[in-house]
N, C-alpha and C positions, 0 to 999 in steps of 0.2 A: 222211191225217188229216183229219177233218171238225171244224168248229167247233160248239160247243154253248154258247149264251148263254141263261141262265135268269134271268128277273126275279124269280121266286118259287120256293119249294119246288115241285117238279114230280114227278109219278109217271110211271113207265115200265113197260113189260112186254116180255118177249121169250122166245123159245125158242132164240135163237142166242147164241153167245159174243160178248163185247164187253169193251173196256177203256176207261175214261174217265180222262183225264190232267189234272192241274193244268197251268197254263201253263208252269210250270218243268220239266215232264217227269215229276214224281212220279205214280205211279199213285194216283188218287183213289178209284176203285171199279172192280171187275171182276167178271165172272161167275165168275171163279176164286175169289172170296172165299167162295162157297157151292158146293155140289155139285148144285144143282137141274138145271142144263142138262145136265150129263153123265149125269144119271139120266133125262133126257127130260121133265123137269117145267118148267113155266112159271115164270119168275122175275119177280116184281113188286118194284119198288124205287123209292125216291125219290132225288132229287139236290137239294141246297140251291141257292138262288140263287147265281149266279156264272158265271164264264167258264171253259170247259173245251175240250179237244179229245178226240176219240174215234176208235176203230176198232171195227168190228163193226156190229151192227144192233139197234135196239130201237124201240118205238113209244111215242110220247108219249101219256099218258092225259089225260082231261079234268080229273082231280082227283088229288091226292097219295094214296098208299097210306096207309090208316089202320092204325096199330099199336095193340096193346093199351095203354091209358093207364097211365102210371106214377104211382102214388100216393106222394107224399112224406110222411114222418112229420112230426109237429108240429115247428115250428122250435125249435131249442135256444138261438138268439139271433137278433138282428135288427140287424146292423151296417148303417150307411147305405151305400147303393150309390154308386159313383162310377166315373168313367171312368179306366181304368188304362193306363199306358204299359207296353208289353211290351218287355223287353230280354232279350238273351241274354248269358250269361257263365258263369263257373264256379259251379256250385251243387250241392253234394253231396246236397241234398234233391231233386234233379231239377227241382222248381219250387217257388217260394215267392211268397206275396202279402205285400206291405208296405202295410198300410192307410194309415198316416200319410203316406207319400211318394207313394202312388198308383202303385206299380210292381209288376209281376209279372215275376219273374226266372226265365226258363227256362234250364236248363243248355244249354251249347253243343251237346250231342248232339241237341237238338231243332231246331236251326236248319234242318236239311235234312229233318226228319221230314215225312211227309205231313200235309196240312192237317187231315184228320180227327183225327189224333193231337194236333195243337196245340189244336184246338177242344176236344177231350175234356179235356185237362189244364187249359186255360183255364177251362172251365165248372166243373171240379172246384174250382179255386181260388176262383171266384166263389161256389160252394156254401158255402164257409166263412163267408160273410156270415150264413148261416142255421144252419149245423151245425158243431159242434166235432168230432163223430164223423166219422172218415175215410170209413167206408162210406156214411154219409148224404150227405156231399159227393160221393161217387162216384155215388150214386143221383140227386142233383140234376143232375150232368153227363149222365147217361143220359137223363133226361127232357128236358133242354135240347137235346141232340143229336137226339133223335127229333123234337122240335118244329121244329128247324131244317131237318130233311130228311135227316139221316144215317140209315144203315141199321144194324140190329142187328149185322151182321157187321163193320161198321166200328167200332162201339162195342166189340165184343169184342176187336178188335185193339188198341184204345187200352189196354185193361187189360194186354194181353200186352207191349206196347211201353213203357208208362208206369209199370207197377208192378214192384217188385222181386220176386224169387222167394220172398221171405219173406212176401209179401202174398197167399198162396193163398186165405185166407179171404175177402178182399175180392174177388178175381177170381171166386171161386165165388158170392159174393153177387150180383155183377153179372150173371153168366151165368144164374143162377136167375131173376132179375127179367126178363131179356130173353126167356126161353123159356116163362115161365108163361103 
C-alpha cells in the first residue's frame, strides 16, 4: 500500500487498474467503478483533498478533470447556513437535518459507509436549505460533490446506497444529469 496525501482536489489519469482506500480501509475509488480500463480506454478522474492509501498506478495531472457543469434550478427557499454536528443513531428516514438544533442525524447503517456516500447524503441535507423538492436537493448534492472532486461513478453509487427502491425517479434524474 502506498500513501496518497492531497491538499486540494486533484486530477489523475491511468490505463492501469487501481484502488484507492480511505484510512479506515473502505474503498474510496477504484478503476472497477467504471469499465474504461477493461475496455482499454484511459480513465481520467479526480480525488478530493484528503489522506488515502492505494494499490495500482496512476499519474497525477497538473489540474483537476473538468466535468460538465451542473446548473441548479432557482432556489425554492433560503434558510440560513450553519455548521452542523453529525451524529449517528436510529433514523427510519436514513438521514434528517434538524435546523433549530444544528444536527444532522444519519442512520446507524451509514456509520461504516464509504466517505463518498456520507458526503453525498450530507450535501443532500444541506441542499434543503435551498430546496424543498427532494430531487433538487439531490441535484445540489451532485453539484457539490463534483465541485469537491468526487467522480460521477461515486455520485451514482450514492443514489444506489442512499435512496430506497421506491426512489427510482430520483435515481433516474441524477443519472441523466451526470451523463448529459
